[in-house]
The first five atom37 places (N, CA, C, CB, O) and aatype in JSON, in Angstrom:
{
  "aatype": [20, 20, 20, 20, 20, 20, 20, 20, 20, 20, 20, 20, 20, 20, 20, 20, 20, 20, 20, 20, 20, 20, 20, 20, 20, 20, 20, 20, 20, 20, 20, 20, 20, 20, 20, 20, 20, 20, 20, 20, 20, 20, 20, 20, 20, 20, 20, 20, 20, 20, 20, 20, 20, 20, 20, 20, 20, 20, 20, 20, 20, 20, 20, 20, 20, 20, 20, 20, 20, 20, 20, 20, 20, 20, 20, 20, 20, 20, 20, 20, 20, 20, 20, 20, 20, 20, 20, 20, 20, 20, 20, 20, 20, 20, 20, 20],
  "atom_mask": [
    [1, 1, 1, 1, 1],
    [1, 1, 1, 1, 1],
    [1, 1, 1, 1, 1],
    [1, 1, 1, 1, 1],
    [1, 1, 1, 1, 1],
    [1, 1, 1, 1, 1],
    [1, 1, 1, 1, 1],
    [1, 1, 1, 1, 1],
    [1, 1, 1, 1, 1],
    [1, 1, 1, 1, 1],
    [1, 1, 1, 1, 1],
    [1, 1, 1, 1, 1],
    [1, 1, 1, 1, 1],
    [1, 1, 1, 1, 1],
    [1, 1, 1, 1, 1],
    [1, 1, 1, 1, 1],
    [1, 1, 1, 1, 1],
    [1, 1, 1, 1, 1],
    [1, 1, 1, 1, 1],
    [1, 1, 1, 1, 1],
    [1, 1, 1, 1, 1],
    [1, 1, 1, 1, 1],
    [1, 1, 1, 1, 1],
    [1, 1, 1, 1, 1],
    [1, 1, 1, 1, 1],
    [1, 1, 1, 1, 1],
    [1, 1, 1, 1, 1],
    [1, 1, 1, 1, 1],
    [1, 1, 1, 1, 1],
    [1, 1, 1, 1, 1],
    [1, 1, 1, 1, 1],
    [1, 1, 1, 1, 1],
    [1, 1, 1, 1, 1],
    [1, 1, 1, 1, 1],
    [1, 1, 1, 1, 1],
    [1, 1, 1, 1, 1],
    [1, 1, 1, 1, 1],
    [1, 1, 1, 1, 1],
    [1, 1, 1, 1, 1],
    [1, 1, 1, 1, 1],
    [1, 1, 1, 1, 1],
    [1, 1, 1, 1, 1],
    [1, 1, 1, 1, 1],
    [1, 1, 1, 1, 1],
    [1, 1, 1, 1, 1],
    [1, 1, 1, 1, 1],
    [1, 1, 1, 1, 1],
    [1, 1, 1, 1, 1],
    [1, 1, 1, 1, 1],
    [1, 1, 1, 1, 1],
    [1, 1, 1, 1, 1],
    [1, 1, 1, 1, 1],
    [1, 1, 1, 1, 1],
    [1, 1, 1, 1, 1],
    [1, 1, 1, 1, 1],
    [1, 1, 1, 1, 1],
    [1, 1, 1, 1, 1],
    [1, 1, 1, 1, 1],
    [1, 1, 1, 1, 1],
    [1, 1, 1, 1, 1],
    [1, 1, 1, 1, 1],
    [1, 1, 1, 1, 1],
    [1, 1, 1, 1, 1],
    [1, 1, 1, 1, 1],
    [1, 1, 1, 1, 1],
    [1, 1, 1, 1, 1],
    [1, 1, 1, 1, 1],
    [1, 1, 1, 1, 1],
    [1, 1, 1, 1, 1],
    [1, 1, 1, 1, 1],
    [1, 1, 1, 1, 1],
    [1, 1, 1, 1, 1],
    [1, 1, 1, 1, 1],
    [1, 1, 1, 1, 1],
    [1, 1, 1, 1, 1],
    [1, 1, 1, 1, 1],
    [1, 1, 1, 1, 1],
    [1, 1, 1, 1, 1],
    [1, 1, 1, 1, 1],
    [1, 1, 1, 1, 1],
    [1, 1, 1, 1, 1],
    [1, 1, 1, 1, 1],
    [1, 1, 1, 1, 1],
    [1, 1, 1, 1, 1],
    [1, 1, 1, 1, 1],
    [1, 1, 1, 1, 1],
    [1, 1, 1, 1, 1],
    [1, 1, 1, 1, 1],
    [1, 1, 1, 1, 1],
    [1, 1, 1, 1, 1],
    [1, 1, 1, 1, 1],
    [1, 1, 1, 1, 1],
    [1, 1, 1, 1, 1],
    [1, 1, 1, 1, 1],
    [1, 1, 1, 1, 1],
    [1, 1, 1, 1, 1]
  ],
  "atom_positions": [
    [[-53.71, 12.49, -35.16], [-53.25, 13.49, -34.22], [-53.93, 13.2, -32.87], [-53.57, 14.94, -34.72], [-55.14, 13.02, -32.82]],
    [[-53.16, 13.16, -31.78], [-53.76, 12.86, -30.47], [-54.61, 14.02, -29.95], [-52.67, 12.53, -29.46], [-54.33, 15.19, -30.22]],
    [[-55.63, 13.67, -29.21], [-56.43, 14.69, -28.53], [-55.61, 15.24, -27.37], [-57.79, 14.1, -28.04], [-54.55, 14.71, -27.03]],
    [[-56.11, 16.31, -26.76], [-55.39, 16.95, -25.66], [-56.35, 17.29, -24.54], [-54.66, 18.21, -26.14], [-57.53, 17.55, -24.77]],
    [[-55.83, 17.28, -23.33], [-56.61, 17.65, -22.15], [-56.14, 19.0, -21.62], [-56.49, 16.56, -21.06], [-54.95, 19.26, -21.46]],
    [[-57.12, 19.84, -21.36], [-56.92, 21.16, -20.73], [-57.25, 20.91, -19.27], [-57.83, 22.33, -21.4], [-58.38, 20.55, -18.95]],
    [[-56.29, 21.1, -18.39], [-56.47, 20.77, -16.98], [-56.24, 22.02, -16.15], [-55.5, 19.62, -16.54], [-55.17, 22.63, -16.19]],
    [[-57.25, 22.4, -15.39], [-57.16, 23.6, -14.55], [-57.44, 23.23, -13.1], [-58.15, 24.68, -15.03], [-58.36, 22.47, -12.79]],
    [[-56.63, 23.79, -12.22], [-56.83, 23.66, -10.78], [-57.04, 25.09, -10.27], [-55.6, 22.93, -10.05], [-56.18, 25.95, -10.46]],
    [[-58.18, 25.33, -9.63], [-58.6, 26.7, -9.35], [-59.06, 26.87, -7.91], [-59.72, 27.1, -10.3], [-59.73, 26.01, -7.35]],
    [[-58.68, 27.99, -7.33], [-59.25, 28.45, -6.08], [-59.95, 29.77, -6.38], [-58.15, 28.61, -4.95], [-59.3, 30.76, -6.72]],
    [[-61.25, 29.79, -6.27], [-62.04, 30.99, -6.57], [-61.99, 31.92, -5.36], [-63.51, 30.61, -6.93], [-62.26, 31.5, -4.23]],
    [[-61.66, 33.17, -5.6], [-61.61, 34.17, -4.53], [-62.72, 35.21, -4.64], [-60.26, 34.86, -4.53], [-62.99, 35.93, -3.68]],
    [[-63.35, 35.29, -5.8], [-64.47, 36.22, -6.01], [-65.49, 35.47, -6.88], [-63.99, 37.58, -6.7], [-65.37, 35.44, -8.1]],
    [[-66.5, 34.89, -6.24], [-67.45, 34.02, -6.93], [-68.24, 34.77, -8.01], [-68.4, 33.4, -5.94], [-68.53, 34.2, -9.06]],
    [[-68.59, 36.01, -7.77], [-69.38, 36.76, -8.74], [-68.59, 36.99, -10.03], [-69.83, 38.11, -8.14], [-69.09, 36.73, -11.12]],
    [[-67.37, 37.48, -9.9], [-66.54, 37.71, -11.07], [-66.2, 36.4, -11.77], [-65.25, 38.45, -10.68], [-66.19, 36.33, -13.0]],
    [[-65.92, 35.35, -10.99], [-65.58, 34.07, -11.59], [-66.78, 33.47, -12.34], [-65.09, 33.1, -10.52], [-66.61, 32.77, -13.33]],
    [[-67.96, 33.74, -11.85], [-69.16, 33.3, -12.56], [-69.26, 33.9, -13.95], [-70.39, 33.65, -11.75], [-69.71, 33.24, -14.89]],
    [[-68.85, 35.16, -14.09], [-68.83, 35.81, -15.4], [-67.82, 35.1, -16.31], [-68.48, 37.32, -15.28], [-68.08, 34.87, -17.49]],
    [[-66.66, 34.77, -15.74], [-65.66, 34.02, -16.51], [-66.26, 32.7, -17.01], [-64.4, 33.74, -15.64], [-66.19, 32.4, -18.2]],
    [[-66.85, 31.94, -16.11], [-67.38, 30.62, -16.46], [-68.45, 30.71, -17.55], [-67.97, 29.93, -15.23], [-68.5, 29.87, -18.45]],
    [[-69.29, 31.72, -17.47], [-70.36, 31.89, -18.46], [-69.8, 32.15, -19.86], [-71.29, 33.04, -18.06], [-70.39, 31.73, -20.86]],
    [[-68.67, 32.83, -19.94], [-68.07, 33.15, -21.23], [-67.08, 32.08, -21.7], [-67.37, 34.49, -21.16], [-66.92, 31.86, -22.9]],
    [[-66.41, 31.42, -20.76], [-65.37, 30.44, -21.11], [-65.96, 29.21, -21.78], [-64.59, 30.03, -19.87], [-65.38, 28.68, -22.73]],
    [[-67.09, 28.73, -21.29], [-67.7, 27.53, -21.86], [-67.93, 27.64, -23.36], [-69.0, 27.23, -21.17], [-67.5, 26.76, -24.11]],
    [[-68.6, 28.69, -23.83], [-68.8, 28.84, -25.28], [-67.49, 29.0, -26.05], [-69.69, 30.04, -25.54], [-67.37, 28.52, -27.18]],
    [[-66.5, 29.68, -25.46], [-65.2, 29.83, -26.14], [-64.52, 28.48, -26.31], [-64.29, 30.8, -25.36], [-63.95, 28.2, -27.36]],
    [[-64.59, 27.66, -25.28], [-64.01, 26.32, -25.34], [-64.74, 25.47, -26.37], [-64.06, 25.64, -23.94], [-64.1, 24.79, -27.17]],
    [[-66.05, 25.5, -26.36], [-66.85, 24.73, -27.32], [-66.56, 25.17, -28.76], [-68.34, 24.89, -27.02], [-66.55, 24.33, -29.67]],
    [[-66.34, 26.45, -28.98], [-66.07, 26.97, -30.32], [-64.77, 26.42, -30.9], [-66.02, 28.5, -30.29], [-64.57, 26.45, -32.11]],
    [[-63.91, 25.92, -30.04], [-62.63, 25.34, -30.48], [-62.64, 23.82, -30.4], [-61.49, 25.9, -29.65], [-61.59, 23.18, -30.4]],
    [[-63.83, 23.24, -30.33], [-63.96, 21.79, -30.31], [-63.76, 21.16, -28.96], [-63.0, 21.21, -31.26], [-63.67, 19.93, -28.86]],
    [[-63.68, 21.98, -27.91], [-63.48, 21.45, -26.56], [-64.79, 21.09, -25.89], [-62.72, 22.45, -25.72], [-65.83, 21.69, -26.17]],
    [[-64.73, 20.11, -25.01], [-65.9, 19.78, -24.19], [-65.41, 19.29, -22.83], [-66.8, 18.71, -24.89], [-64.32, 18.73, -22.71]],
    [[-66.24, 19.51, -21.83], [-65.85, 19.23, -20.45], [-66.0, 17.76, -20.1], [-66.68, 20.06, -19.5], [-67.01, 17.12, -20.42]],
    [[-64.98, 17.23, -19.45], [-65.01, 15.89, -18.88], [-65.26, 15.96, -17.38], [-63.7, 15.14, -19.17], [-65.91, 15.08, -16.81]],
    [[-64.74, 16.99, -16.75], [-64.93, 17.22, -15.31], [-64.97, 18.72, -15.09], [-63.79, 16.55, -14.45], [-64.23, 19.49, -15.71]],
    [[-65.87, 19.13, -14.2], [-66.02, 20.57, -13.97], [-66.49, 20.81, -12.54], [-67.03, 21.2, -14.98], [-67.69, 20.96, -12.29]],
    [[-65.53, 20.84, -11.61], [-65.85, 21.18, -10.24], [-66.49, 20.08, -9.42], [-66.74, 22.33, -10.23], [-67.09, 20.36, -8.38]],
    [[-66.39, 18.83, -9.85], [-66.99, 17.73, -9.11], [-66.16, 17.28, -7.92], [-67.22, 16.57, -10.02], [-65.17, 17.91, -7.56]],
    [[-66.59, 16.2, -7.34], [-65.87, 15.63, -6.19], [-64.47, 15.22, -6.6], [-66.63, 14.43, -5.6], [-64.23, 14.83, -7.75]],
    [[-63.53, 15.3, -5.65], [-62.16, 14.91, -5.92], [-61.48, 14.52, -4.61], [-61.38, 16.04, -6.62], [-61.98, 14.82, -3.53]],
    [[-60.35, 13.87, -4.73], [-59.52, 13.54, -3.58], [-58.12, 14.05, -3.89], [-59.51, 11.99, -3.29], [-57.51, 13.62, -4.87]],
    [[-57.6, 14.96, -3.09], [-56.25, 15.51, -3.27], [-55.26, 14.55, -2.65], [-56.12, 16.93, -2.65], [-55.27, 14.35, -1.44]],
    [[-54.4, 13.96, -3.45], [-53.43, 12.99, -2.94], [-52.04, 13.58, -2.79], [-53.38, 11.79, -3.86], [-51.29, 13.17, -1.91]],
    [[-51.68, 14.52, -3.64], [-50.37, 15.17, -3.57], [-50.5, 16.6, -4.09], [-49.3, 14.38, -4.37], [-51.46, 16.93, -4.79]],
    [[-49.53, 17.42, -3.75], [-49.45, 18.77, -4.32], [-50.42, 19.75, -3.7], [-49.69, 18.71, -5.78], [-50.98, 19.51, -2.63]],
    [[-50.59, 20.86, -4.4], [-51.43, 21.96, -3.92], [-52.91, 21.64, -4.1], [-51.09, 23.25, -4.65], [-53.34, 21.21, -5.18]],
    [[-53.67, 21.85, -3.05], [-55.11, 21.61, -3.11], [-55.81, 22.86, -3.61], [-55.65, 21.19, -1.72], [-55.7, 23.93, -3.01]],
    [[-56.53, 22.72, -4.7], [-57.39, 23.77, -5.23], [-58.78, 23.15, -5.34], [-56.87, 24.32, -6.63], [-58.93, 22.11, -5.98]],
    [[-59.79, 23.76, -4.74], [-61.1, 23.12, -4.63], [-61.89, 22.99, -5.93], [-61.91, 23.87, -3.66], [-62.9, 22.28, -5.96]],
    [[-61.48, 23.66, -6.99], [-62.2, 23.53, -8.27], [-61.22, 22.96, -9.29], [-62.79, 24.91, -8.75], [-60.16, 23.53, -9.54]],
    [[-61.6, 21.84, -9.88], [-60.76, 21.17, -10.87], [-61.57, 20.96, -12.14], [-60.21, 19.82, -10.32], [-62.71, 20.48, -12.09]],
    [[-60.98, 21.33, -13.26], [-61.68, 21.28, -14.53], [-60.81, 20.56, -15.56], [-62.04, 22.71, -15.02], [-59.61, 20.82, -15.67]],
    [[-61.43, 19.65, -16.3], [-60.75, 18.95, -17.39], [-61.63, 19.05, -18.63], [-60.46, 17.45, -17.01], [-62.81, 18.7, -18.6]],
    [[-61.04, 19.52, -19.72], [-61.74, 19.58, -21.0], [-60.89, 18.87, -22.04], [-62.02, 21.06, -21.43], [-59.66, 18.92, -22.0]],
    [[-61.54, 18.2, -22.96], [-60.84, 17.51, -24.06], [-60.98, 18.35, -25.32], [-61.41, 16.06, -24.29], [-62.06, 18.86, -25.63]],
    [[-59.86, 18.48, -26.04], [-59.82, 19.2, -27.31], [-59.36, 18.25, -28.41], [-58.89, 20.44, -27.23], [-58.72, 17.24, -28.12]],
    [[-59.67, 18.56, -29.67], [-59.25, 17.7, -30.77], [-57.72, 17.56, -30.88], [-59.8, 18.25, -32.07], [-57.23, 16.55, -31.39]],
    [[-56.97, 18.57, -30.41], [-55.52, 18.54, -30.47], [-54.95, 19.54, -29.47], [-55.01, 18.85, -31.91], [-55.66, 20.4, -28.97]],
    [[-53.67, 19.4, -29.2], [-52.99, 20.36, -28.33], [-53.04, 21.75, -28.97], [-51.51, 19.93, -28.08], [-53.24, 22.75, -28.28]],
    [[-52.87, 21.8, -30.28], [-52.88, 23.08, -30.98], [-54.23, 23.79, -30.85], [-52.55, 22.87, -32.46], [-54.28, 25.0, -30.67]],
    [[-55.34, 23.03, -30.95], [-56.67, 23.64, -30.81], [-56.89, 24.18, -29.39], [-57.78, 22.6, -31.16], [-57.52, 25.22, -29.22]],
    [[-56.37, 23.47, -28.38], [-56.5, 23.94, -27.0], [-55.73, 25.23, -26.79], [-56.01, 22.86, -26.02], [-56.23, 26.17, -26.16]],
    [[-54.52, 25.29, -27.32], [-53.7, 26.51, -27.18], [-54.32, 27.65, -27.99], [-52.24, 26.25, -27.65], [-54.33, 28.8, -27.55]],
    [[-54.84, 27.33, -29.17], [-55.55, 28.32, -29.99], [-56.73, 28.9, -29.21], [-56.03, 27.69, -31.33], [-56.97, 30.11, -29.24]],
    [[-57.46, 28.04, -28.54], [-58.59, 28.49, -27.72], [-58.12, 29.47, -26.65], [-59.3, 27.29, -27.07], [-58.7, 30.54, -26.49]],
    [[-57.08, 29.09, -25.93], [-56.58, 29.93, -24.85], [-56.25, 31.34, -25.35], [-55.33, 29.29, -24.2], [-56.55, 32.33, -24.68]],
    [[-55.63, 31.43, -26.51], [-55.2, 32.72, -27.05], [-56.3, 33.44, -27.83], [-54.0, 32.52, -27.94], [-56.09, 34.57, -28.3]],
    [[-57.45, 32.81, -27.99], [-58.53, 33.43, -28.77], [-59.09, 34.67, -28.08], [-59.65, 32.42, -29.03], [-59.0, 34.81, -26.86]],
    [[-59.64, 35.54, -28.87], [-60.25, 36.76, -28.35], [-61.38, 36.43, -27.36], [-60.8, 37.63, -29.51], [-61.5, 37.07, -26.31]],
    [[-62.18, 35.44, -27.7], [-63.32, 35.09, -26.84], [-62.85, 34.55, -25.49], [-64.2, 34.04, -27.53], [-63.4, 34.93, -24.46]],
    [[-61.85, 33.69, -25.49], [-61.38, 33.15, -24.21], [-60.65, 34.22, -23.4], [-60.46, 31.94, -24.44], [-60.81, 34.28, -22.18]],
    [[-59.88, 35.05, -24.04], [-59.18, 36.12, -23.32], [-60.18, 37.1, -22.69], [-58.23, 36.87, -24.26], [-59.92, 37.63, -21.61]],
    [[-61.3, 37.34, -23.36], [-62.36, 38.19, -22.78], [-62.92, 37.51, -21.53], [-63.5, 38.45, -23.81], [-63.15, 38.17, -20.52]],
    [[-63.13, 36.21, -21.6], [-63.6, 35.47, -20.42], [-62.56, 35.53, -19.31], [-63.91, 34.01, -20.78], [-62.89, 35.78, -18.16]],
    [[-61.31, 35.3, -19.67], [-60.23, 35.25, -18.7], [-60.06, 36.56, -17.95], [-58.93, 34.88, -19.38], [-59.6, 36.57, -16.81]],
    [[-60.42, 37.66, -18.57], [-60.31, 38.96, -17.89], [-61.14, 38.99, -16.61], [-60.75, 40.09, -18.83], [-60.82, 39.75, -15.69]],
    [[-62.19, 38.18, -16.53], [-63.02, 38.11, -15.32], [-62.41, 37.19, -14.27], [-64.43, 37.64, -15.67], [-62.69, 37.35, -13.08]],
    [[-61.6, 36.24, -14.68], [-60.98, 35.3, -13.74], [-59.75, 35.9, -13.07], [-60.6, 34.0, -14.45], [-59.43, 35.56, -11.93]],
    [[-59.07, 36.79, -13.77], [-57.88, 37.42, -13.19], [-58.32, 38.27, -12.0], [-57.11, 38.29, -14.24], [-59.21, 39.11, -12.12]],
    [[-57.68, 38.05, -10.88], [-58.05, 38.76, -9.66], [-59.22, 38.12, -8.93], [-58.38, 40.18, -9.99], [-59.54, 38.51, -7.81]],
    [[-59.87, 37.15, -9.56], [-61.02, 36.47, -8.94], [-60.7, 35.02, -8.63], [-62.24, 36.55, -9.86], [-61.55, 34.27, -8.14]],
    [[-59.45, 34.62, -8.92], [-59.07, 33.23, -8.7], [-57.55, 33.08, -8.68], [-59.68, 32.33, -9.78], [-56.81, 33.94, -9.17]],
    [[-57.12, 31.98, -8.11], [-55.74, 31.53, -8.21], [-55.8, 30.26, -9.03], [-55.06, 31.29, -6.78], [-56.51, 29.32, -8.67]],
    [[-55.07, 30.22, -10.14], [-55.25, 29.13, -11.11], [-53.93, 28.56, -11.57], [-56.04, 29.6, -12.3], [-52.92, 29.26, -11.68]],
    [[-53.95, 27.28, -11.84], [-52.9, 26.61, -12.61], [-53.62, 26.0, -13.8], [-52.11, 25.51, -11.74], [-54.67, 25.39, -13.65]],
    [[-53.04, 26.17, -14.99], [-53.66, 25.65, -16.2], [-52.58, 25.03, -17.07], [-54.42, 26.76, -16.97], [-51.53, 25.63, -17.28]],
    [[-52.85, 23.85, -17.57], [-51.92, 23.2, -18.49], [-52.71, 22.47, -19.56], [-50.99, 22.24, -17.74], [-53.89, 22.18, -19.39]],
    [[-52.03, 22.18, -20.66], [-52.6, 21.35, -21.72], [-51.62, 20.22, -21.96], [-52.87, 22.17, -23.04], [-50.42, 20.45, -22.08]],
    [[-52.14, 19.0, -22.02], [-51.29, 17.83, -22.23], [-51.92, 16.93, -23.28], [-51.06, 17.06, -20.9], [-53.13, 16.69, -23.27]],
    [[-51.09, 16.42, -24.19], [-51.6, 15.47, -25.18], [-51.93, 14.15, -24.51], [-50.58, 15.25, -26.3], [-51.25, 13.71, -23.59]],
    [[-53.0, 13.54, -24.99], [-53.37, 12.21, -24.5], [-52.53, 11.16, -25.21], [-54.89, 11.93, -24.7], [-52.12, 11.34, -26.36]],
    [[-52.28, 10.07, -24.51], [-51.55, 8.96, -25.1], [-52.38, 8.33, -26.21], [-51.19, 7.9, -24.03], [-53.61, 8.23, -26.1]],
    [[-51.73, 7.91, -27.24], [-52.45, 7.26, -28.35], [-52.64, 5.79, -28.06], [-51.71, 7.45, -29.68], [-53.22, 5.07, -28.87]]
  ]
}
């Protein structure tokens, strides 16, 4: 089964509330086998919408990433990001 990447492009509008999200989201992601490959580092925007925070996490499968998103723990974290950020989030399977 191919692994999957969780890719988020984020513009934080309320750093304090978003910090609460980040503190809770990391453990929720780890609990589903996810780990971060990139988290807010340097980047170069070549096309599309520029969002200053970019996050990539790898999961064991697309299903595990989606399961994480819908989990109680991640939804509790996400409640702090709503209204504190503008986000695009997708999950894509990696090529085998």
